[in-house]
N, C-alpha and C positions, 0 to 999 in steps of 0.2 A: 568813810569812803564810802558812794554808793555803790549799787550794784553793776550800773552801766561802766564804772570806772575799772570795775573788779573784772568786767569781761573784758572789756579794753587790754588790760595788762596780761589775760590769760592768752587772749590771743595774740600778742604782741611778743610773749616769749614762748610762745610754742611754734615760731618760727624757728629757722637753721641759725644756729650761733657760731659762727668760725674766730679762730684765732687769726689775725692780720700780719701786727708784725709788734715785736718788741723794741720799744726806742731808748738807746744808750744818750742819744744827743736831740736838739732839735732838728737836725738835719735829716734823722730817723722817723721823724714822725710821720704818721700818713695822710693822706691829703684831707682836708677839713672840708666833707663834701657832705657830712651825715650830721643831727643833732649830734650831741655827745654828752654823756654824762660820768664824772670820774666816780670812784670809787676810793679813801685813802684812812687810814687808820695805821696803829702800831704793829709791830709787825708780829708779834700772835696773838690780832683781835681776831681771827678769824676769815679776814675777807674773803680768800680762795675758797672756803668752805663757804661763805655765803652764795659768791657769785656762779657757783657751781651749782647752789639749791635754787637762785634764781631761773637759773637758763635751765634747769632740769639734767644735766649732763655731769657725770660723775668726776670726769677729767678734765674739764675743758682750763680751769684752771689750777695749776699743781696746788697738793696740799702738804705740809711735812712739818715735822714734829722740830724740825730748827728754825726758829726767826730770822727775818733778813733774808730769805732766799730771794724776793722781786727785788732786784736792783735796777731795775730798769720800768718803762711806762710799757707795760701790754697793750694791747687794743684788741677788741673783739667785736666784729662787724654782726651784730644783729638783724639778720634778714634782710638786709638796705633798709633798715627803718631807722636803725639806732647804733651808735658805736660806744662800747664800753670802754673806760681806761683804767686801767688797773695801776694806781701809781705804788710808788715805791713804799716797803714799810718803814716806819721811822721809831727809834727809841729802841733799838737793838742796842744792846748793853755792851756788846763785843764788836763792833765797827769803829773804825778807829776814824780819828776828826776828819781827815782827809775825806773819805767816802760818804759821810755825815754831812759835810760841806758839798759835797759834789751832788747829792741825792737833794738837796735842799734849793741850791742852783737851778738844778733840772727843772725841781717842782716846779718853783716858780715861774721860773722862766714860761712852762708850758701852761700854769694861770693865766701870765698875764697876758699872752700871745697866743690865746687857745680861740678864732673867732664863733667859732660852732660851739662852745660850752654852756650849757643850760646849769647846768650845776654840780657841786661836787657832795658826795654824801659821806659823811666824816663816820665812820663806824667805832663807838665804844664799848667796850667789855661792860655787859652790866654788873660783873661782878664786883667791878672796881670803881665806874664812875669814869669823870674826868678825871687824868692826873695830869703832873706839871707838863709833861714832853704833849699831852692834846692841848693845854691851854696856849701852849707855845705855836700850835699850828693853829689854833685860832687866829691868833694875833698874824700870822703869815697869810693867812685869807682875807683879814679885813683888810691889811697891806695891797694884797693883789685885787681886791676890790670884786671878790667871785662871791656870786650867791650859794651857799651849801645849807644841809643839813644835817641832824644825825641822828644815826641806828645805830640802837643798842643790837648787841651778837650776843651770843650764849643766853638768851635769856630766860632757858629751861635749867639754867646753873644756878638761878638767886629762886628765893618763895616770892609768892602773888605779893606780900604786903612791901618787903625788899625790894622788888623793881617798881612798884605803884612809888615808893618814896623816890629811888634813883632816876624814874622819869621826871619827877616833879622838880628834883634837885637840878638837874641838867636843862631842864626849861627855864629856870630859874637865871642859871649861868648863861645859857644863849641868849636870855633878852636883853644883855648888855652889849650885846652884838650886832649890828644894824644888819648885816650881810647873813646874819643866820634866819634859816626859816622858822618860825615859833614851835611848828608838831613835832615831836620825838618818835622816831617808830621803832617800837620793840620786836625783835626778831629771833628766832632760833632755827639754825639750819639743819638741825637734826630731828625736831619736831614742825617744821613746817613752821612755825607760828610767825606770824607778820608778811611772810612771803608774797603773798596774794596783795597783801596791802601795799608792799613797796613796788610792784609788778605793774599796779595801777597808780602810783605816783610817776613811773617811768612813763605810761601811758599816756599821761594827762598833764605832764609838762608846759607842753606849747598851749593850753586851754589857759592857761593865770600869768604865764610872762614872758617875757624876748628873750633874745640873744642876751648874755652877761657881757 
């Protein structure tokens, strides 16, 4: 990622970011007035921590030691330029089957029907790589015909050689999915690794692709 893109990402995320609404159903979705990106991942992948690191706000997205707290789609307006959507976490073992069905249905309806959605960022724990539930979500994204990109979280908790192997392994797996972007981003919300690069990707999406 070049310096110009990094600077554009910095300026974008220097803007005020505010919570808009939590949607438990399609009728609760905010107006599709802004370009939009969504973040998806397992319930304990560190999604809230990453969103807080991206926006430079400690408590924008709530973090918890209890997986599965996000049971709705949460929307954040980034300076009137970009909408961030925090999708419900998946793979939480204590969730009932009816809850899982409800989350899956809501997520699918959102992915298929959101006209301003540019890309979904799929968060994957760097320590574990793609797990069976992640592969199920890849199939869900493929069926929804939505563009998506993998982002590794908690990269600080793996050794450099292990992280390199993980990046190669995931890129190889994603190559089998035509809607997946080939580049995988490694991040750490603790050490801020990869945060500037991810901001740059978000700031420059319109340079390379049209709406999904």
